[in-house]
C-alpha positions in Angstrom: 43.8 -5.3 -213.9 41.3 -4.5 -216.8 38.4 -4.4 -214.2 40.6 -0.8 -212.5 41.1 -0.2 -216.1 37.4 -0.4 -217.1 36.1 1.3 -213.7 38.6 4.0 -214.6 37.7 4.4 -217.8 33.8 4.6 -216.9 34.9 7.7 -213.7 36.8 9.5 -216.2 36.4 13.1 -216.8 37.4 14.7 -219.8 37.3 18.4 -221.0 39.0 20.2 -224.0 40.9 23.2 -223.9 42.9 25.4 -225.8 46.7 24.4 -226.8 50.1 25.5 -227.7 52.5 23.9 -230.5 51.9 22.6 -233.4 48.7 23.7 -235.6 49.0 27.0 -236.8 45.8 29.2 -236.7 44.2 26.0 -235.8 45.5 26.2 -232.1 44.0 30.1 -232.1 40.2 28.5 -232.9 40.3 24.7 -231.4 40.7 23.5 -228.4 42.9 20.3 -229.2 44.4 19.9 -226.0 42.6 16.8 -223.2 42.8 17.6 -219.8 41.6 14.1 -218.3 40.5 14.1 -214.2 40.5 10.9 -212.6 38.8 10.7 -208.5 41.7 7.3 -207.2 39.3 7.4 -204.1 35.9 6.2 -206.4 38.3 3.3 -207.8 38.8 1.6 -204.1 41.9 0.7 -204.6 43.7 -1.6 -202.0 46.0 0.2 -199.7 49.2 -1.1 -201.5 47.8 -0.1 -204.8 46.9 3.2 -203.7 50.4 4.3 -202.6 51.7 3.1 -205.1 50.0 5.2 -207.7 50.1 8.0 -205.5 54.2 8.0 -205.7 53.9 6.9 -209.3 51.7 10.5 -210.3 53.4 12.2 -207.8 52.3 15.8 -208.8 49.9 14.8 -211.0 47.8 13.9 -208.0 46.0 16.6 -206.3 45.2 16.6 -202.6 41.4 15.6 -203.1 42.9 12.3 -204.4 42.2 13.5 -208.6 44.7 12.1 -211.2 45.1 14.9 -213.5 46.4 14.7 -217.1 46.9 16.8 -219.7 47.8 16.0 -223.0 48.5 18.9 -226.0 51.1 16.6 -228.1 49.3 16.1 -231.2 47.4 18.5 -233.2 43.9 16.9 -232.6 41.2 15.8 -230.1 41.6 12.2 -230.8 44.8 12.0 -230.6 45.4 13.9 -227.9 42.4 11.9 -226.0 44.6 8.4 -227.2 47.9 10.0 -225.6 46.4 11.2 -222.3 44.4 7.6 -221.9 47.0 5.8 -222.7 49.4 7.3 -220.5 46.6 6.8 -217.6 46.7 3.2 -218.1 50.2 3.1 -218.4 50.3 4.4 -214.8 47.2 2.1 -213.2 49.2 -0.9 -215.1 52.2 0.3 -213.4 50.4 0.5 -210.0 49.2 -3.1 -210.0 52.3 -4.3 -210.4 53.3 -5.3 -207.0 57.7 -5.3 -206.7 59.3 -8.0 -206.7 60.3 -9.1 -202.7 64.1 -9.4 -202.5 65.3 -12.8 -201.6 68.2 -12.8 -198.9 71.4 -14.3 -200.1 72.6 -17.2 -198.1 76.5 -17.5 -197.6 78.1 -20.1 -196.9 81.2 -21.0 -194.0 83.8 -21.1 -197.7 81.8 -17.6 -198.3 81.8 -16.1 -194.9 85.8 -17.0 -194.3 86.6 -15.2 -197.7 85.0 -11.9 -197.1 86.9 -11.7 -193.3 89.7 -12.9 -194.7 89.5 -10.2 -197.5 88.3 -7.5 -194.7 91.3 -8.2 -192.5 93.8 -7.9 -195.5 92.3 -4.5 -196.7 92.3 -3.7 -192.8 96.2 -4.3 -192.3 96.7 -2.9 -195.5 95.0 0.7 -194.1 96.6 0.3 -190.5 100.4 0.4 -192.3 99.6 3.9 -193.6 99.8 7.3 -191.7 103.1 8.6 -190.2 106.2 6.4 -190.6 108.0 7.0 -187.3 112.3 6.8 -187.6 
């Protein structure tokens, strides 16, 4: 997992853009928001990891295979850069984690009989509903 994150950090493209939000007049003068771009194809991910990352990224992934993250919550470039990198790291870590495989439950004979008995009981209750024939 650190291997993919290290490769991702090496491939990151950062650009700073004008931000809205907190900062007063500073917002008008300094480009504090950061936009990270990561080419996912350059990471050479396994197909399963790639599909999970594509699902997690959603609309943040372009048709060219780039993940674009914009961070503008903070007043400084460094804080926004850290925020964007943390979010990217979390996305990659989540994509790396394979979902747990669901194990089928095994029902014994007594359990099967109890289930069928309950179904018959409910069925008879429902069968007795309806119009009454006097």
